[in-house]
C-alpha positions as CSV (number, residue, x, y, z in Angstrom):
1,M,-129.4,-65.9,118.0
2,T,-131.1,-68.3,120.0
3,I,-132.7,-72.1,119.4
4,S,-135.7,-73.3,120.5
5,G,-135.7,-69.5,122.6
6,R,-132.1,-70.9,124.4
7,P,-129.0,-68.5,123.7
8,M,-126.2,-69.5,122.3
9,V,-122.1,-69.8,124.0
10,A,-121.1,-66.2,124.6
11,D,-117.6,-67.3,123.2
12,A,-118.9,-69.1,120.0
13,D,-117.8,-68.5,116.5
14,P,-121.1,-66.3,115.4
15,M,-122.0,-69.2,112.7
16,T,-122.1,-72.0,114.8
17,V,-125.1,-73.4,116.0
18,T,-125.7,-75.0,119.8
19,A,-128.4,-75.7,121.9
20,A,-128.6,-76.0,125.8
21,P,-127.7,-79.0,127.3
22,R,-130.7,-79.0,129.2
23,G,-132.5,-79.5,125.7
24,R,-130.7,-83.1,125.4
25,P,-131.1,-86.2,127.0
26,Q,-129.0,-87.0,129.5
27,P,-126.2,-89.2,128.5
28,D,-125.2,-92.6,130.5
29,F,-121.2,-92.4,130.0
30,E,-121.4,-95.5,132.4
31,S,-123.4,-97.6,129.9
32,W,-121.3,-96.7,126.8
33,R,-118.0,-97.2,128.9
34,S,-119.3,-100.7,129.7
35,L,-120.0,-101.7,125.8
36,L,-117.1,-99.9,124.6
37,S,-115.0,-101.5,127.2
38,I,-115.6,-105.0,125.5
39,F,-113.8,-104.3,122.6
40,S,-111.3,-101.8,124.4
41,N,-110.0,-105.1,126.4
42,Y,-108.2,-106.3,123.5
43,S,-106.1,-103.4,122.9
44,T,-104.5,-100.6,124.6
45,V,-104.8,-97.9,122.1
46,L,-108.7,-98.8,122.3
47,D,-108.5,-98.3,125.5
48,E,-107.2,-94.8,125.3
49,W,-109.9,-94.0,122.8
50,V,-112.3,-94.9,124.5
51,E,-111.5,-93.1,127.7
52,K,-110.4,-90.2,125.5
53,M,-114.1,-90.6,123.4
54,L,-116.2,-90.2,126.8
55,E,-113.9,-87.6,128.3
56,E,-114.5,-85.9,125.8
57,A,-118.6,-86.3,125.6
58,K,-118.6,-85.8,129.4
59,K,-116.7,-81.9,128.2
60,H,-119.2,-81.2,125.6
61,D,-122.2,-82.5,127.9
62,E,-121.3,-80.0,131.0
63,L,-119.3,-77.2,129.1
64,G,-122.0,-76.9,126.8
65,E,-119.7,-76.5,123.7
66,P,-120.6,-75.8,120.5
67,E,-121.6,-79.0,118.7
68,L,-122.2,-78.0,115.1
69,S,-120.5,-75.3,113.4
70,I,-121.8,-74.1,110.2
71,M,-118.6,-73.9,108.2
72,N,-120.4,-72.4,105.1
73,K,-124.0,-71.4,104.4
74,P,-124.3,-70.7,101.0
75,A,-122.3,-74.2,100.6
76,Q,-123.9,-76.6,102.8
77,S,-127.2,-75.3,101.6
78,L,-126.1,-76.1,97.8
79,C,-125.2,-79.2,99.0
80,I,-128.7,-80.0,100.7
81,C,-130.3,-78.5,97.4
82,L,-128.3,-80.7,95.2
83,I,-129.6,-84.1,97.8
84,I,-133.2,-83.1,97.7
85,T,-132.8,-82.4,93.6
86,A,-131.3,-85.9,93.2
87,S,-133.5,-88.1,95.6
88,V,-136.6,-86.3,93.8
89,V,-135.9,-86.8,90.6
90,L,-134.0,-90.3,90.5
91,N,-137.2,-91.6,92.9
92,I,-139.6,-90.4,90.3
93,C,-137.5,-91.8,87.5
94,V,-137.5,-95.8,89.6
95,I,-141.6,-95.2,90.1
96,Q,-142.6,-93.8,87.0
97,N,-140.6,-96.7,84.9
98,I,-141.9,-99.3,87.2
99,Y,-146.1,-97.4,87.6
100,H,-146.1,-97.6,83.7
101,N,-145.1,-101.6,83.1
102,D,-148.1,-103.9,83.6
103,L,-145.0,-107.0,84.1
104,K,-143.4,-104.9,87.0
105,L,-146.5,-104.0,88.9
106,K,-147.7,-107.3,89.3
107,T,-143.9,-108.5,90.6
108,V,-143.5,-108.6,93.9
109,H,-139.8,-107.8,93.8
110,F,-140.5,-104.5,91.8
111,L,-143.8,-103.6,93.9
112,L,-141.5,-103.5,96.9
113,I,-138.9,-101.5,95.2
114,K,-141.6,-99.2,94.0
115,N,-142.8,-99.0,97.6
116,L,-139.3,-98.2,99.1
117,C,-138.6,-95.0,96.8
118,I,-142.0,-93.9,97.5
119,V,-140.7,-93.5,100.8
120,D,-137.9,-92.1,99.9
121,L,-139.1,-89.0,97.7
122,I,-141.4,-88.3,100.6
123,G,-138.5,-88.2,103.1
124,A,-136.7,-85.6,100.7
125,L,-139.3,-83.6,100.1
126,C,-140.8,-83.5,103.9
127,V,-137.5,-84.1,106.0
128,L,-134.7,-82.2,104.0
129,P,-136.4,-79.0,103.5
130,V,-135.9,-78.7,107.2
131,P,-132.1,-78.7,107.6
132,L,-131.8,-76.6,104.8
133,I,-134.2,-73.9,105.9
134,T,-131.9,-74.1,109.4
135,T,-128.9,-74.3,107.9
136,M,-130.0,-71.1,105.6
137,Q,-131.2,-69.2,108.8
138,G,-128.2,-70.8,111.2
139,E,-131.1,-71.6,113.9
140,W,-133.9,-74.0,114.6
141,T,-136.8,-71.2,114.7
142,F,-140.3,-73.2,114.6
143,G,-141.2,-74.0,118.1
144,E,-142.0,-76.9,120.2
145,I,-144.9,-78.1,117.9
146,V,-143.4,-77.9,114.4
147,C,-140.4,-80.1,116.3
148,S,-142.6,-82.9,117.3
149,I,-144.2,-82.7,114.5
150,N,-141.0,-83.1,112.7
151,S,-139.8,-85.7,115.2
152,I,-143.0,-88.1,114.3
153,I,-142.2,-88.0,110.6
154,N,-138.3,-88.0,110.8
155,V,-139.1,-91.4,112.7
156,L,-141.8,-92.9,110.9
157,L,-140.0,-92.4,107.7
158,W,-137.0,-94.0,108.9
159,L,-138.3,-97.2,110.5
160,Q,-140.7,-97.2,107.2
161,H,-137.4,-97.1,104.7
162,I,-135.4,-99.8,107.0
163,I,-139.0,-102.3,107.0
164,M,-139.4,-101.3,103.3
165,F,-135.8,-102.2,102.8
166,I,-135.4,-105.7,105.1
167,M,-138.9,-106.6,103.1
168,L,-137.1,-106.4,99.8
169,K,-133.4,-108.4,101.1
170,I,-136.2,-111.2,102.3
171,D,-137.6,-111.1,98.8
172,R,-134.5,-112.0,97.3
173,V,-133.4,-114.2,99.8
174,L,-136.9,-116.3,98.7
175,A,-136.4,-115.6,95.1
176,S,-132.9,-117.6,95.3
177,C,-134.1,-120.5,97.6
178,L,-137.1,-121.4,96.7
179,P,-138.0,-123.8,93.7
180,I,-139.2,-123.2,90.7
181,G,-142.7,-122.1,90.9
182,K,-143.0,-121.8,94.2
183,Y,-141.9,-118.1,94.2
184,P,-143.5,-115.7,95.2
185,L,-144.3,-116.9,98.1
186,F,-147.4,-114.5,98.7
187,P,-149.7,-113.4,96.1
188,I,-149.1,-109.5,94.9
189,H,-152.3,-108.2,96.6
190,L,-151.0,-109.7,100.0
191,I,-147.6,-107.8,99.7
192,S,-149.9,-104.6,99.2
193,F,-151.8,-105.3,102.4
194,I,-148.5,-106.3,104.2
195,V,-146.7,-102.9,103.1
196,M,-150.1,-100.9,103.5
197,L,-149.9,-102.6,107.6
198,S,-146.3,-101.3,107.6
199,W,-146.9,-98.1,107.3
200,V,-149.3,-98.0,110.1
201,F,-147.5,-99.8,112.4
202,S,-144.5,-96.8,111.4
203,F,-147.1,-94.1,112.1
204,S,-148.0,-96.0,115.4
205,V,-144.3,-96.2,116.4
206,A,-143.5,-92.6,115.4
207,V,-146.4,-91.4,117.2
208,F,-145.5,-93.4,120.6
209,V,-142.0,-92.9,120.5
210,T,-142.7,-88.7,120.2
211,T,-145.2,-88.2,122.6
212,G,-143.5,-91.1,125.0
213,F,-140.2,-89.4,125.0
214,N,-140.4,-86.1,123.8
215,A,-138.8,-84.3,120.7
216,F,-135.6,-82.1,120.9
217,F,-133.6,-80.3,118.4
218,E,-130.4,-82.5,117.7
219,P,-127.8,-79.7,115.9
220,A,-125.7,-82.8,115.6
221,I,-128.2,-84.0,112.5
222,I,-130.3,-80.8,112.4
223,L,-133.4,-82.4,112.9
224,C,-135.9,-82.9,116.0
225,I,-135.4,-86.3,117.1
226,P,-136.9,-88.2,120.3
227,K,-135.3,-88.0,123.4
228,L,-134.3,-91.6,123.5
229,P,-132.3,-92.9,126.3
230,S,-128.6,-94.3,125.7
231,V,-129.9,-97.8,126.3
232,F,-131.9,-97.9,123.3
233,F,-129.1,-97.1,121.1
234,I,-126.6,-99.4,122.6
235,F,-129.6,-102.0,121.8
236,I,-129.5,-100.6,118.6
237,L,-125.7,-100.8,118.2
238,V,-125.2,-104.5,119.3
239,I,-128.3,-105.2,117.0
240,Y,-126.5,-103.5,113.9
241,C,-122.9,-105.8,115.0
242,L,-125.1,-108.9,114.8
243,A,-126.9,-108.4,111.6
244,L,-123.2,-107.6,110.4
245,F,-122.0,-110.5,111.5
246,T,-124.8,-112.9,110.5
247,I,-124.3,-111.2,107.1
248,I,-120.5,-111.5,106.7
249,V,-121.1,-115.4,107.9
250,G,-124.1,-116.1,105.7
251,Y,-122.0,-114.9,102.5
252,V,-119.0,-117.0,103.4
253,L,-121.2,-120.1,104.0
254,V,-123.0,-119.7,100.7
255,A,-120.0,-119.1,98.6
256,I,-118.8,-121.9,100.1
257,F,-121.7,-124.0,99.4
258,L,-121.6,-122.5,95.3
259,R,-117.7,-123.1,95.0
260,R,-118.6,-126.9,96.2
261,K,-121.4,-127.5,93.6
262,Q,-119.5,-125.2,90.9
263,V,-116.8,-127.9,91.4
264,A,-119.2,-131.1,91.6
265,A,-121.0,-129.8,88.5
266,A,-117.6,-129.3,86.7
267,N,-116.5,-133.0,87.8
268,A,-119.7,-134.8,86.8
269,T,-121.2,-136.1,83.2
270,S,-124.6,-135.2,83.4
271,V,-125.7,-131.9,82.2
272,H,-126.6,-129.4,84.8
273,I,-129.2,-126.6,84.5
274,L,-128.4,-124.4,87.0
275,D,-125.2,-121.9,87.0
276,Y,-123.3,-121.7,89.8
277,R,-121.2,-119.3,89.0
278,G,-123.1,-116.7,88.1
279,L,-125.5,-117.8,91.2
280,E,-122.2,-116.9,93.2
281,R,-121.8,-113.6,91.2
282,T,-125.3,-112.7,92.2
283,A,-124.8,-113.6,95.3
284,M,-121.7,-111.5,96.0
285,A,-123.6,-108.2,94.4
286,S,-126.3,-108.7,96.7
287,F,-123.9,-108.9,99.5
288,L,-121.6,-105.7,98.5
289,I,-125.5,-103.8,98.1
290,T,-126.5,-105.2,101.7
291,L,-123.4,-104.5,103.6
292,S,-123.0,-100.5,101.5
293,H,-126.1,-99.9,103.0
294,L,-125.5,-101.1,106.8
295,V,-122.3,-99.2,106.6
296,L,-124.1,-96.2,105.4
297,Y,-126.0,-96.3,108.7
298,I,-123.0,-95.8,110.7
299,P,-122.8,-92.0,110.3
300,T,-126.1,-92.1,111.6
301,L,-125.3,-93.9,115.0
302,L,-122.8,-91.0,115.3
303,V,-125.0,-87.9,114.9
304,I,-128.0,-89.2,116.3
305,G,-126.6,-92.0,119.0
306,L,-123.6,-90.4,120.2
307,H,-124.6,-86.9,119.7
308,G,-121.4,-86.3,117.3
309,W,-119.3,-86.6,120.6
310,I,-116.1,-87.5,119.0
311,L,-116.2,-86.2,115.7
312,P,-114.9,-82.7,114.7
313,P,-117.1,-80.0,112.6
314,I,-115.8,-81.2,109.1
315,G,-117.1,-85.0,110.4
316,I,-120.3,-84.2,111.3
317,L,-120.9,-82.4,108.4
318,V,-119.7,-85.2,106.4
319,C,-121.8,-87.2,108.2
320,D,-125.1,-85.3,107.8
321,M,-124.7,-85.0,103.9
322,I,-124.2,-89.0,104.1
323,V,-127.7,-89.4,106.4
324,Y,-129.5,-86.9,104.1
325,S,-128.1,-88.8,101.2
326,E,-129.5,-92.3,102.0
327,F,-133.4,-91.0,100.3
328,F,-131.3,-91.8,96.9
329,I,-128.8,-94.4,97.9
330,H,-131.0,-97.1,96.2
331,P,-132.3,-95.8,93.4
332,V,-128.6,-95.1,92.3
333,I,-127.9,-98.3,93.1
334,L,-130.5,-99.7,91.5
335,L,-130.1,-98.0,87.9
336,A,-126.3,-98.8,87.8
337,T,-126.7,-102.1,88.4
338,S,-130.1,-102.5,86.0
339,T,-128.9,-102.0,82.1
340,R,-132.4,-102.6,80.7
341,M,-134.1,-99.6,83.9
342,R,-131.2,-97.9,83.0
343,K,-132.0,-97.7,79.0
344,E,-135.7,-97.6,79.7
345,V,-134.7,-94.4,82.2
346,R,-133.3,-92.3,79.2
347,M,-135.7,-93.2,76.6
348,T,-138.9,-91.7,78.8
349,L,-136.2,-88.7,79.5
350,R,-135.6,-88.3,75.9
351,R,-139.5,-88.6,75.1
352,L,-140.3,-86.1,77.6
353,R,-137.7,-83.7,76.3
354,H,-139.1,-84.3,72.6
355,C,-142.4,-83.4,74.2
356,V,-141.3,-80.1,76.0
357,T,-139.2,-78.7,73.0
358,R,-142.2,-79.2,70.9
359,R,-143.9,-77.1,72.7
């Protein structure tokens, strides 16, 4: 059994997928040690954990040990099939609900939601079948050209997913902060044009990154990705930590501000139009949703940025399933938090069932 024409480790389990070390980017262990030492200096336990992690990563890199174990082909294939089915069904339900509502089509918020669901739908149809087929076969058999195309698609869709998610969060912030009558800040046709430009930008970045750094099959995620240097993932990790810190601090400041306004409104004799308690609940819900999305990117950093160095096979498998599930997380959260949309989707499904039964 081979992957990209390279033999497997002789002593490895026959159900284990691995790639020769030379096909992967050489990790910069010193860069990771410098970054992690910032945190490990505060604790001896953390310092020992960092050294153990880096030694384990070196051992995997030098000996070419198996990096992904297919523990059960039928079970893992079934899980990926269920994720694909859930992603397709849920995203289609949300897209159909928005597309057949003229009022929602004229709203910036729902326009962004529709485009985010379109990205996730395309991802479920174009990205997830690759790990499904590779898992069923037990090896990568598609060659370098298909690997490069797969890498471009992966970078394109994940970058576009992040861009749409950021635009959606910016839209929610503007809707909450702008005075009545000032939102939306831009007309709907301009937002549509910006979304189109974001697709062009994402595709250009995907082609540039894949052609500039080449693509390789990453067993830890069962997908092809560019051979990006470790410095890039360190930069992403720093940005991730800064974004997480900013969101937490921002929510705390907003909560304090709303709480003071609520106290002032309770002590005042005049009538206040704004419901500060409702605004606080809305801010809390938005904070939890954003935080949940950010937390879901941790497995991506572990299996792509760190190549699954510090994870056991079951840990890599769990991270993979979480990464694949990102394509249906947003419609699940949307349907779970919107009673009206949930009722509309349920009514649409009932009508569809009646049409099918009549035939």
